[in-house]
C-alpha positions in Angstrom: -19.7 11.8 27.0 -18.3 8.5 27.7 -16.2 6.9 25.1 -16.2 3.5 26.7 -20.1 3.4 25.9 -18.7 3.0 21.9 -16.3 0.2 22.4 -18.0 -2.8 24.2 -16.8 -5.4 22.1 -19.4 -6.1 19.1 -21.8 -9.3 18.3 -21.6 -10.2 14.6 -23.9 -12.1 13.2 -22.1 -15.2 10.8 -23.6 -13.3 7.8 -21.7 -9.6 9.1 -18.6 -11.9 9.8 -18.6 -13.1 6.5 -18.5 -9.9 4.8 -16.4 -8.3 7.1 -13.9 -11.1 6.1 -14.3 -10.2 2.6 -12.9 -6.5 2.7 -9.9 -8.2 5.0 -9.6 -11.0 2.1 -9.0 -8.6 -0.6 -6.9 -5.4 1.3 -3.6 -8.1 0.5 -4.0 -7.5 -3.3 -5.2 -4.4 -2.8 -2.0 -3.4 -1.2 -0.3 -5.5 -3.7 -1.2 -3.2 -6.5 -0.7 -0.1 -4.3 1.6 2.7 -4.0 3.4 0.7 -1.1 4.5 -1.8 -4.1 3.7 -1.9 -7.6 3.6 1.8 -8.2 7.2 1.4 -6.5 8.5 -1.3 -8.7 7.4 0.7 -11.3 8.6 3.8 -10.9 11.8 3.4 -8.9 12.6 0.0 -9.6 12.3 0.7 -13.5 12.4 3.9 -13.8 9.3 4.8 -15.3 7.9 8.4 -14.7 4.6 8.6 -12.0 1.6 9.9 -14.2 2.4 6.1 -16.1 1.1 4.7 -13.2 -1.6 7.4 -12.3 -2.6 7.3 -15.8 -3.0 3.6 -16.4 -5.3 4.5 -12.9 -7.9 7.3 -14.7 -7.9 4.7 -17.3 -9.4 2.4 -15.4 -11.3 5.0 -14.1 -12.9 6.1 -17.2 -14.6 2.2 -18.1 -15.4 2.7 -14.5 -18.0 5.7 -15.0 -19.7 3.9 -17.6 -20.2 0.6 -16.2 -21.0 1.3 -13.1 -24.0 3.2 -12.8 -25.4 0.0 -15.4 -24.5 -2.9 -13.0 -26.0 -1.6 -10.2 -29.1 -1.7 -11.8 -28.6 -4.3 -13.3 -28.4 -6.7 -9.3 -31.3 -4.0 -8.3 -33.5 -5.9 -11.5 -31.9 -9.1 -10.6 -32.2 -8.6 -6.7 -29.3 -10.1 -5.9 -25.3 -9.1 -5.8 -23.2 -12.2 -5.0 -23.2 -13.5 -8.6 -21.4 -10.5 -9.3 -19.4 -10.2 -6.7 -18.4 -14.3 -7.2 -17.9 -13.1 -11.2 -15.7 -10.3 -9.4 -13.6 -12.7 -7.5 -12.5 -15.3 -10.0 -11.5 -12.5 -12.3 -9.4 -10.9 -9.6 -7.6 -14.3 -9.1 -7.0 -15.1 -12.6 -5.5 -11.2 -13.6 -3.5 -10.9 -10.0 -1.9 -14.6 -10.7 -1.2 -13.0 -14.1 0.5 -10.3 -13.2 2.3 -11.6 -10.3 4.0 -13.8 -13.1 4.6 -11.1 -15.9 6.3 -9.1 -12.4 8.9 -11.9 -11.7 9.7 -12.9 -14.9 12.8 -12.1 -17.8 10.6 -10.6 -20.0 12.9 -6.7 -21.4 11.6 -3.8 -18.6 10.0 -2.2 -21.5 7.6 -4.9 -22.5 7.4 -6.2 -19.0 6.2 -2.8 -18.0 3.4 -2.2 -20.9 2.2 -5.8 -20.1 2.3 -5.4 -15.9 0.3 -1.9 -16.4 -2.2 -3.6 -18.8 -3.2 -6.3 -16.4 -3.4 -3.5 -13.5 -5.8 -1.4 -15.2 -8.4 -5.2 -15.5 -7.3 -5.9 -11.8 -8.5 -1.9 -10.9 -11.3 -2.0 -12.5 -12.9 -5.4 -11.5 -11.7 -4.6 -7.7 -13.9 -1.4 -7.9 -16.5 -3.0 -9.9 -16.8 -5.8 -6.8 -17.4 -2.9 -4.4 -21.0 -1.7 -6.3 -22.1 -5.0 -5.3 -20.3 -5.4 -2.0 -21.3 -2.0 -0.4 -24.9 -2.4 -1.7 -24.4 -6.3 0.6 -25.0 -3.7 4.0 -29.1 -2.7 3.0 -29.4 -6.6 3.9 -27.5 -6.8 7.0 -28.4 -4.4 8.8 -31.6 -1.9 10.8 -31.6 1.7 10.5 -30.7 2.4 13.9 -27.6 0.0 13.1 -26.2 1.3 9.8 -23.0 3.2 10.9 -22.5 0.0 13.4 -22.4 -2.4 10.5 -20.3 0.1 7.9 -18.3 0.5 10.9 -17.8 -3.3 11.9 -16.8 -3.6 8.1 -14.0 -0.6 7.9 -13.0 -2.4 10.6 -12.3 -5.9 9.1 -10.9 -3.6 6.3 -8.3 -1.5 8.3 -7.4 -5.2 10.2 -6.2 -6.5 6.4 -4.2 -3.5 5.1 -2.4 -3.6 9.0 -1.6 -7.6 8.5 -1.7 -7.4 4.5 1.7 -5.2 3.7 3.1 -7.5 6.5 2.3 -10.3 5.0 3.6 -9.4 2.2 6.8 -7.1 2.9 8.9 -10.1 3.6 8.7 -11.2 -0.5 9.0 -6.9 -1.4 11.9 -6.6 1.0 13.9 -10.1 -1.4 13.8 -12.3 1.7 11.2 -14.9 0.2 11.1 -15.3 -3.2 9.1 -18.3 -4.6 10.2 -18.0 -8.3 11.8 -16.2 -10.6 12.7 -12.3 -10.4 13.4 -11.7 -6.6 12.0 -8.2 -4.4 8.4 -6.2 -5.0 7.0 -8.6 -7.6 7.2 -10.9 -5.8 3.6 -9.7 -3.5 1.0 -11.4 -6.0 1.2 -14.4 -5.1 0.6 -14.8 -1.1 -2.1 -11.7 -1.8 -4.0 -13.9 -4.4 -3.6 -16.7 -2.1 -5.3 -14.7 1.3 -8.4 -14.0 -1.1 -8.7 -16.9 -2.5 -8.8 -18.7 1.7 -11.3 -16.0 3.1 -12.4 -14.1 0.1 -14.5 -17.3 -1.0 -16.1 -18.0 1.8 -18.8 -15.1 1.5 -19.1 -15.8 -2.2 -20.4 -20.0 -1.1 -21.9 -19.3 2.1 -23.5 -15.5 1.9 -26.8 -16.7 2.0 -29.5 -13.5 0.2 -33.0 -13.9 -0.1 -34.0 -15.6 -4.2 -34.4 -13.5 -6.3 -36.8 -11.9 -7.6 -39.1 -14.2 -9.3 -39.9 -13.3 -13.4 -37.8 -10.6 -14.0 -36.9 -9.8 -17.4 -32.9 -8.4 -18.0 -33.5 -6.0 -20.8 -29.9 -4.6 -21.8 -31.0 -1.5 -23.7 -33.9 -0.9 -20.8 -31.9 -1.0 -17.5 -29.2 1.3 -19.6 -31.9 3.6 -20.6 -33.1 3.8 -16.5 -29.7 4.2 -15.5 -29.7 7.3 -17.4 -33.2 9.1 -16.7 -32.2 8.3 -12.7 -29.0 9.8 -13.1 -30.7 12.8 -14.7 -33.2 12.6 -12.1 -30.7 12.6 -9.5 -29.1 16.0 -10.6 -32.5 17.6 -11.9 -34.5 16.6 -8.7 -32.1 15.1 -5.6 -30.3 18.0 -5.0 -28.9 16.4 -1.4 -27.3 13.4 -2.8 -25.6 14.9 -5.7 -24.4 18.2 -3.5 -23.3 14.9 -0.8 -22.3 12.9 -4.1 -20.0 15.3 -5.3 -18.2 16.4 -1.4 -17.5 12.3 -1.5 -15.8 13.4 -4.7 -13.1 15.4 -4.3 -12.1 14.5 -0.6 -12.7 10.7 -1.9 -10.3 11.2 -5.1 -7.8 13.2 -2.6 -7.3 9.8 -0.4 -7.4 7.8 -3.7 -4.6 10.0 -5.2 -2.3 10.0 -1.9 -2.9 5.6 -1.5 -1.3 5.5 -4.8 1.8 7.4 -4.1 2.0 7.6 -0.5 4.9 5.2 -0.4 7.0 7.1 -3.3 6.5 10.3 -1.3 8.4 8.7 1.3 11.1 7.1 -0.8 11.2 10.7 -2.3 11.1 13.6 1.1 12.0 11.5 3.8 14.2 8.5 2.0 13.5 5.4 4.1 13.2 2.1 3.1 10.1 0.3 2.7 10.3 -1.0 6.6 10.2 2.1 8.1 7.3 3.6 4.9 5.1 -0.2 6.7 5.5 1.4 9.8 3.9 4.6 8.6 0.9 2.3 7.0 0.9 0.3 10.2 0.5 3.3 12.8 -2.6 4.5 10.6 -3.9 1.3 10.5 -3.5 0.6 14.1 -5.8 4.0 14.7 -8.7 3.2 11.9 -8.6 -1.0 13.7 -10.6 0.6 16.3 -11.8 3.9 15.5 -13.9 2.8 12.1 -16.4 0.7 15.0 -16.3 3.3 17.7 -17.4 5.9 15.5 -19.9 4.0 13.8 -21.2 4.0 17.3 -20.9 7.9 17.8 -22.7 8.8 14.1 -25.6 6.6 15.4 -26.0 8.2 18.5 -24.9 12.3 17.5 -25.6 12.1 13.7 -23.7 10.5 10.7 -22.9 14.0 9.2 -21.5 15.3 12.2 -18.7 12.8 12.4 -17.9 12.6 8.9 -17.7 17.1 9.1 -14.6 16.1 11.7 -13.1 13.1 9.7 -12.5 15.2 6.9 -11.3 18.9 8.8 -8.7 16.4 10.6 -7.6 14.7 7.0 -7.3 19.2 5.8 -5.1 20.0 8.2 -2.9 16.5 8.5 -1.9 16.7 4.5 -1.6 20.4 5.0 0.8 19.6 7.4 2.8 16.5 5.6 3.0 18.7 2.9 5.6 21.1 4.9 7.3 18.9 7.7 10.4 16.9 7.1 10.7 15.5 10.0 10.4 11.4 9.9 8.9 11.1 14.0 6.5 13.8 13.1 5.4 12.4 9.7 4.2 8.8 12.2 2.5 10.9 14.9 0.2 12.3 10.9 0.4 9.0 9.9 -1.5 8.3 13.4 -4.5 11.0 12.5 -4.5 9.9 8.9 -5.6 6.7 9.9 -8.3 7.8 12.2 -9.8 10.3 9.6 -9.6 7.6 6.8 -11.7 5.2 9.2 -14.3 8.4 10.4 -15.0 9.1 6.5 -15.1 5.8 4.4 -17.4 5.0 7.1 -20.0 7.8 8.3 -19.5 8.2 4.2 -21.5 4.9 3.8 -23.9 5.4 6.7 -24.7 8.3 5.3 -25.7 7.8 1.6 -27.6 4.4 2.5 -29.5 7.2 5.2 -30.6 9.6 2.5 -30.9 7.2 -0.5 -33.7 5.7 -1.7 -34.3 2.0 -0.5 -34.9 0.3 -3.3 -32.6 2.0 -6.0 -29.6 1.0 -3.2 -27.4 -1.0 -5.4 -27.5 2.2 -8.5 -26.9 4.8 -6.1 -24.2 2.7 -5.0 -23.3 2.6 -8.7 -23.1 6.7 -8.5 -21.4 6.7 -5.5 -18.2 4.5 -7.1 -19.0 7.2 -10.4 -18.5 9.8 -8.0 -16.0 8.6 -6.4 -13.8 8.1 -9.8 -14.8 10.3 -11.0 -12.4 13.1 -10.1 -10.0 10.1 -9.7 -9.3 11.2 -13.6 -8.5 14.6 -12.0 -6.2 13.2 -9.0 -3.6 11.1 -10.6 -3.1 13.0 -13.2 -2.9 16.5 -11.0 -0.4 14.5 -9.1 1.4 13.2 -12.5 1.9 16.5 -13.9 3.3 18.4 -11.3 5.9 15.7 -10.7 6.5 15.1 -14.0 6.8 19.4 -15.3 8.3 20.5 -11.6 11.1 17.6 -12.7 13.9 20.3 -12.6 13.0 21.0 -8.8 13.8 17.5 -7.5 11.9 16.5 -4.1 10.0 20.1 -4.0 7.5 18.8 -6.1 6.1 15.9 -4.5 5.6 18.8 -1.8 3.8 20.7 -4.2 1.6 17.5 -5.6 0.7 17.0 -1.4 -0.2 20.5 -1.3 -2.7 20.5 -4.0 -4.6 17.2 -2.8 -4.9 19.0 0.5 -6.3 21.3 -1.8 -9.0 19.1 -3.4 -10.2 17.8 0.6 -10.9 21.5 1.5 -13.4 21.8 -1.4 -15.3 19.2 -1.0 -15.5 20.1 2.8 -16.7 22.8 1.9 -19.6 21.6 -0.3 -20.1 18.7 2.4 -21.7 21.7 4.8 -24.7 21.9 2.4 -25.7 18.3 2.4 -29.0 17.9 4.7 -28.2 14.4 6.9 -32.4 13.0 5.6 -33.4 9.8 6.9 -35.1 7.4 4.0 -34.5 4.1 4.8 -37.4 1.8 4.1 
């Protein structure tokens, strides 16, 4: 196989570009409330146990579980995605700005942390809800033979955001730039919100959807009951998608939990500053950016499930090794393979769901996708937080055990993925 046939510069139309740009635009905000900045602000700067940060993430997950399939079904009824994205984007701008004000304020430590955790709960919820409608847009932006390509383009935009976004925020977090108030990691929210406004709103206002369905009527109770019925049907009748979603749940849960705590892990195990933590993150993204597009093209040609399986195996091996290594140089090498695995996993997962899900209910199934993605996140952050809390007297060994546990979750998900059949259901 010649890799060069997959690496030519892709032609991107305006709508796909705006769609990818939105993914790029929200990554600085995601980084700001993620492991590199907000988690360290809570756990390291304010001395709060890991489980509190993960516990709030879990609570937002529970609310998402209760609402995301319903919201996806509602979007399918209207035939529109952009209005839902617009409302969630405005919510992110408002809540993110408030969180930035709280983290740099002179409020006493405990009330400040409590307020910050409450706003983090809301911010995390609205961000994850917005992904339901964002992912569902991919159906109207691609053709059956270009699902992997378009998914890879979106993933690549997001990976560029993960490379440049933290770099933009780093001078604020390391006290080189202070806008006002308390210097340090709490300063990162204002530049992150500015990026979202400047680069995220173009899709909201300029990407044109087809006219909404005429004479539709939104019956909230009816939509809710239909969602419950479809969920039961998913479990009882569509065993292939159910198996895929359960598999996806385990692997994605481990990845999301690692994202929450990766910077804290590097701090506790390797005792390195934020600049070196960013180097590890940057190595992931440098590999992930081209990999997302290339892997999408390879998946279109040779099978999306094959790419997904290889990505999962790569991640399992890498995270088992991370839980044992004490070499920061080797850690940097492993970070590169994390980037390859994450790019392949999320690019192939979205594309595979579109291939096997009923097209008329795509947004609803992305609601289920989001639900399963977060369902085990109730377990993941609590597992990490529980291990690090119960083994507190064992020092940094508790973090190695927590990382090993997440690698085991990935192994479970990969074994389940073997049973999934790659059936073409795009219509």
